[in-house]
N, C-alpha and C positions, 0 to 999 in steps of 0.2 A: 143830192144823189144824181150821179151821172148815168145816163143811159148809154148802153153799148150797142153798137150796130152789129146785128148778127152776121152780116156779110163780112164785116171787118174781122169778127172773131173767128169765123170759119177760115178766112184767108190767112189769119195769123197762125192758127193751129191746124193747118191743112195736113201736115205730115203725121201728126199724132192721130188725127181722126181717121185718115186712110189706114194707118197701122192697126188700129182697133177694129175697124170694119173688116180688114183682111183676115185678122185672127178669128173673128166670129164666123166669117164665111168658111174658113178652113175647118173649124170645129164642126160646123154644120155639115159640111161635105163628108168629114170623117165619120160623123155619127150616122149619116145616111148609108155610107158604105158598110159600116159595122152592122147596121140593122139588116141590110140586104144579105150579108153573109150569115148572120145569125138565123134569119128566116130560112135560108137554104139548108142550114144544119138542123133545123127542127125547133128553133126557138132559142130564147136567151139562156135557159137552163141547160139545154143540150150543148149549146155553143161553149158555155162556161166549163162544163165537164170535159169537153174536148180540149180546151186550152190547158186545163190542169193536167190532163193525161199527157199531152205533148210536152209540157214542161218537165214532168216526172221522167219521161223517157229520155229527154235531153240530159237531165242531170245524171241519170243512171248510165248513159253512154259515156259521159265524161268521167264518172267515178269507177267504171268497170275495170280498167287496167289496175287501179290501185287496190280494188277489192280482190281481184284475181291474185295479185302479188301477195296480199295478206293471207289468203286461203292457201296459197302454195307454201308460204313459210310455216304456217300452222300445221299443215299436213306433213311437211318435211320434218319438223321437230317431233311430231308424234311418231312417225315411222322410225326415225333414227333412235329415239328413246326406247321404243318397244322392240324393234328388231335386234338391237344390240344386247338385249337381256335374254339369255338362254331359257329362262323360265317361261317366257312368252311362247316359244316354240314347243317346249315340253308340255305345257298346259294345253296347248292346241292339240298336240298329238294324243295326250291322255283323254281330252274331251272327245275326240273322234273315236277312240277305242271304246270309251264308256257308252257313247251314243250307238255304236255298232252293236254292242251287247244288248242295249235296251231295245233297239229296233229290230233285232234279229228275228223274234217271233212273228213280227208283221212284215218281214221282208224288206225293211228299209235299208237304204245304203247311204251313209254320210259321204259328202263330197266337198264340204267347205266348212270353215270355222271362223267366227268373229270373236275376237279376244279384246277385252278392255281390262281395266284395273281390277275388277271384281268378279266378272262372270265370263263364261265361255258359251257362246251360242253356236250350235252345230246345225247346219242345213242338211236336210235329209231328202232323199228321192225315193218315192214309193207311195203306196196307198195305205190308209188306216195307220198313219204313223203315230207313235206314242208321244205324249207330252208329260213332263214332270208335274206332279201334283201341286208343287209350290209355284209353278210358272204357268198357270192355266191361261194367262193372257197372251201367251206366245201365239203368233199366227201359225197356220198349218205348215208343216214342213220345217219348223224350228224347234230345237231341243236345247234348253238352257240349263246351266248348272253353275253354282258358285265355284270359283277356283279353289277355295279352301276345302270344298267337299269332293274334289276330284279323287277317285280311288287310285292307288298305285298300280295301274294296269300293267300287266306283263304281256307282251305281244304273244298272240297265239300262233303256233307254228303253221296252222292251216289258213291263216289270214295274211294278206299282204301288209307289210309295214307301211304306215303313212309316210308319204313323201310330200312334204308341204312346201309350197312356194308362196311368197307374199305378192298380192296383187294391188295393194293400196290400203286405203282407209275409208271407213264409212261411219259417219256420225260419231267420231272419236274412238272407233274400234278398228283394230288391224284385221284385214281380210286375208285369209289363207285358203289356198286351193290344194286339194289332194290330187296329185297327178299320177299316183300309183293305182288308182281305181278308175273305172270308166273306160272309154274307148282308148285304143292304143295310139291314136293320132290326136294331137293337140295343136290346132291351127290358130294363128293370130292374124286377124283380118281387121279391116277398117281403114282409117286415115293413114297415109303412107308414113309420115314422120312419127306418128304416135305408135303405130304397130311395130315399126323398127325398134324404137326405144323399149317397148314392152317385151318384144321377142328377145332382145339382148339381155334385158334385166332378168327374165326368167331363166335364160340359159346360164347366166353367171351364177344364179343361186343354185341351180342343179350342179354345176361344175364345182362349186365350193362345198356343197353339202354331201354329195354322193361320194362313195369310195373312189379312189384313184383308178382310172381305166374304164369306168362305167359310162362316161360321157364322151361322145365323139362329135366333132364339129366338121361338117362338110364344107365344100367350097361355096362362096357366095354369101356366107353369113356375115362376115366382117371383112372389110377391105384390107385390114392389116393381118389377117390370118388366112393364108392360102391352104385350105383344107383339101382332102382328097375328093374326087368325084363322088356324087351322091350314091351312085350304084355300088361303087367299091366300098364306100363307107357303110352302106347298109349290109353288104355281105360280111364286112368285118364285125359289125354289131351283132349279126346273127350268130357268129362264132363265139361270142363272149357269153360265158355262163352267168346266170344271175347269182348275186352274192347276198346271202342272208335274206333271200326272198325279194331283192330289189333288182328289177330288170335293167339292162343297159338302155341308155337314151341317146338317140341320134338327133342332133340339132342341124337342120337343113333349111335351105331357102326354096327348095323345090322337091317334088315327090319323085321317087325312083320310077323310071319308065322301062318296062311295064310295071304296073302297080303290083307289089308283092301280095301274095294271098293272105298273109297275116294281117294286112290293113283292111281287108274287106271281109274277114271272118266274123261270124256271129260272136256275141259276148262270151259264149261258152267254148269258143275255139281255143286252140293251143296258144299259150302265152309266148310272145316274142319280144323283140326290142320295141321300145316306145319312141315315137317321133314327135319332135317339136318343130312345127312347120311355120315358116314366114309366108303368109298369104293364104288364100282359100284352098281347102283340100277336098279330097274325094273319099268316098267309102265311109266306114264307121269312124266318126270323128266327134270331137268336142271343140267348139269354136269360142275363142275370146274375141269379142268385137269392141273396138275402141274408136272414139271420135277425136276431133281436133282439139277438144278441151281436155283430153286425157281420161275421160270417164270410160270405165271398162265394165262390160256386161258379159256374163256367161250365157250364151244363147240357149234358150229353152228353160232357164231357171230365173228365180227372182233376185239373184245375186248381182248387185251393182256396187262398184267401188270407184273411188276417185284415185287415179293412179298418175296424176300429173307430176308428182314429186317422187315416184317410185324409183326411177333411174338414179337420181342424185342420192337418195337414201341408201340404195344398195351399194353405190360406189363408196359411200362413207363407212358402211358397216360390213363390207364383204369379208374382211379378214376376221371378223368376230362372229360370223354365222356358225352355229353349232352343227356338227355332222348329223346326218340322218340316223346313223346307227350310234347310239350313245355308248360310251365306254362301260364295260362290265364292272359293277361295284366289287371291291375286294371281298373275297369269300363267297360270292354269289355265282351261281351257274349261269351260263349264257342262255338266253332264250332261244336263239337260233344257232345251231351247230352246223357249220359248213362242212360239206363232205370232203372237200380237199384238205381242210384242217385235220380231219381224222386220218386221212391217208398220209398226210405229212407227218403226223405224230407217230403212226405205225412205222413209217419209213425210218424216222430218226431212232426209234427203239430198236429196229432191226440193225441199223448201223452200229449202235452201241454194242449189241450182242456180237456183231461181227468183229468189232475191234477187240473185244475181250478174248475171242477165240482165234484171233488171226495169227498170233505169234507162233504157236506150235506147228500148225500146218505149213506156214511159210518157211520156218526153219528147217523142217523135215525135207521140203522140196528143194531148198537151197543146198542142203547137205548132200542130197542124192545127186543133184546136178554136178556139184563139185567133185564128188567121188568118181562119177563117170568121166569127167574131164581129165582127172589125174590118171585114171586107168588108161585112157587113150594116149595121154602124153607119155606114160611109161612104155606103152607098147611101141610108140613111134621112136623113142630114144634107143630102144634095143636094136642092135645090128641085124640086118636081114639074114645074115648067115650065122647069127649067134647060137649059142647052145641052148637046148631046150630047158636046161636047169636054170639058166639065168632068166628065161622068160617065165618059168614057173615061179621063181622067187619074186620077180616084179609083179606078177599077177597076184601072188599071195599077199604082198605088201599092200597093193591097191585094195584087195578085198578086206584086209584088216582095217584100213582107213575108212572104207565104206561102212563097216559094222560099227566103228566108233562114232562116226557122224550120225548114223541112224539112231544109236542109243542116246546121243546127246539131244537130237531133235525131238525125240519122243518124250523127253522129260517135261512135265507140266510147268509152264511159266518160264521156260529157259529159251524161248525163241529169240532169234536175231534177225534183223532185217535182211532182205535178200541182197547178196553181193558183198556182205561183210566178211572179212577174212583177217586172220592174225598174221604175225610176222612170218615171212617165208612162204606165204600163200596157203598155209594150213588153216582149216576152220577153227575159230576160237572155241575153246571148251570152258564151260562154267559149271561149277558144282552146284548141286541142288541144295537149297537151304535146309 
């Protein structure tokens, strides 16, 4: 057995020994640094929890754009599918009407509705609000009913018709806001880009659903629509009469200056045009507040909706939105009778009667004028120095023609249009049937 010199062995494996010693020193230094940091964080357990939390936050930050895109697509599909169906709007309107009747004894006022595939949940404002017996788990201010159990509500003439606009979706349910009730000023505030998109989406819904002529757009709302100045537009809106109980709506980017009295009047004040304002407002108002993520909240209420896909959904289904005033079913009386419709009907009836009785008076007047013209012509043709007998004969002949024309014009149903004449300039004569 040969003996190995240690110095010779170290000299031969010097590089390997130095590499191992360097690795051990580095590991020891790293351990000492980790121990120092862990002691500063409160111990090994607290340091490990901090590391896990930081890793989770990093993973969430990298995955957030993809998750937001998936939420946007899911919300867009839900809104397009629901808003394209007229039954969704009708059930929301019927749910609001049913909740109004149920909450009337307690003084409740419905202002929004959440609609899904099976139920309609109405949000109420007021105290001591009712709750359906089968939905006792609803939070206060919520009134739910199955869509299959909705009654065929007929709008009451003394109540405003619901004018719904979609605000987005919430937990798989479409969120609708009734803009016909509450303050006359609806302002959209919050993030600049989000509030502009929300303001234009609500304005597009009102323009598509309300009758023609009830929505006015002032200047500054859209860069491609040069509307009139806000003050002139408001005066025009004041001159528009409500149709079927629906007041005109003015879409504007600023308030009229000075502020009209109708916008600062108490809730029981006279009804006037309603305003949809871009930006913060003043006076008696309802505010829609939105953030950069597209979340929308009605200030002062528990209503919160995700509206980041609302603008694109409205652009896709704008032509399919049902009107606020549904068409009258065949054989059914209209719930709201407009005053100008009654006046127009009476005017048309009067015109028909006038057309029936027009012929005889018109013919009599035409015959009388014709006889007077012939008499003057006969007198003019007679010589100035003519004999009186010739004048008397001409006068007698003219009087005879006048009597014949009067007898023809007075016969029922024998009238002729003014200016009609037979051959030779004489009035046409027709025999009575």
